[in-house]
N, C-alpha and C positions, 0 to 999 in steps of 0.2 A: 667835052669829057666831062666838065664840071657840071653841066646840066644833067647828064647821065647819072653821075654819082649821087648827087643831091636828090635828083627824083627818086631814084631807088631808095636811098635812104629815108627820105620823107614818107613814101608809099608804104614801105616796109613798116616804119614806125606807127603810122595811121591804120595798116591793117592789124597790127598787133592791138594797139589801144582799142581799136573797135572791137575786136575779139573779146578783150578784158571787158570792155563796157557793157557788151551784150551777153556774156556769159558767165562773169565770174560774180563772186559775192561781195568782194572788197569794193569794187567800183559802185556797185548800187548802194553800199553804205555811204559812201563819199557824196554821190549825187544827192543822197538824202540829207547829208550834213550840209550841203551847199544849198540846199532848199530848191532843188531842180529834179527831184526823183520822177516827174512826169516827162522829163525832157531826154531821159537816158536812152531810150530805143531811138528817139530823133536823132540825137548827136551821135549814137553808133552808126547809123543809116548814113548821116552825112559824112562821117569819117571814110566810111567803105567807098561811097561814090567819090569822095575827093581823092582818095588814094587810086581809085581806077581812072579817073579822069586825069590825074597827073602822069600816069603810066600810057595814058592814050595820047597826052600832050607830048610825048618823046616822037610820035608820028604826025600828028596834027596839032600844031603849035597853038591855036586858038582854044581847043578844048582844055590844054595844059594851063593857059592863061586863066581861064575862069575857074577851073579846079584848085589852081593854087591860089587865086585871089579868095576864094571860098574858104579854103583852110586856113589862109592868113587871118581872115575875119574871125573865123571860128575861134582860133587860138587867141585873138586879142579880146574877144568877149569873155573867154574864159578866164583871161588875167583879170578883167575887170571884175568877175564874179570873186576870184579869189582875193582881190586888193580890198574889195568891200567887206570882206570877211576877215580881213586883216591876217591872211596866211603867210607863213614865213617866206623868205626868198627862195628857201630850197623847194617848197612846193610849188612855186610860181616858175621854176626854172625849166622844165619840160616844155610847158606852153610858150614860155618866152623864146625858148630855142627854135620850136617848130614855127613860130609866128616869123622868125628872122629867116629861118631858111626857106620858108615858102615865100617870103617877100622877096628875097633873091632869085627864086625860082619864077616868079611872077616878072621881075625885070628881065630875067634872061629870055622869057617868052615874048615880051614885048618889044624889047630892043633888039 
């Protein structure tokens, strides 16, 4: 049950962020501020693939393990970028929470 709830929450969050990343102006400006404007579409695609992979992982655990590992890494890299720019903890919180949730999901798939 924990696996299902965390997976649905994570996948929903990443699908929402992917939509925002790919379609809205504010994230476009944020990626420019972070110096990563050229990576916006790539990150959005990774978010979609990770979310879909996490959902597939509910049926086929190896796919879920790979997807949640990738999403965890994506969020840890996002945290690194924000840390280097000295962003506030409030701006780092979503990435930190999603990294933690996907780390938990990874452990649930592996063990």
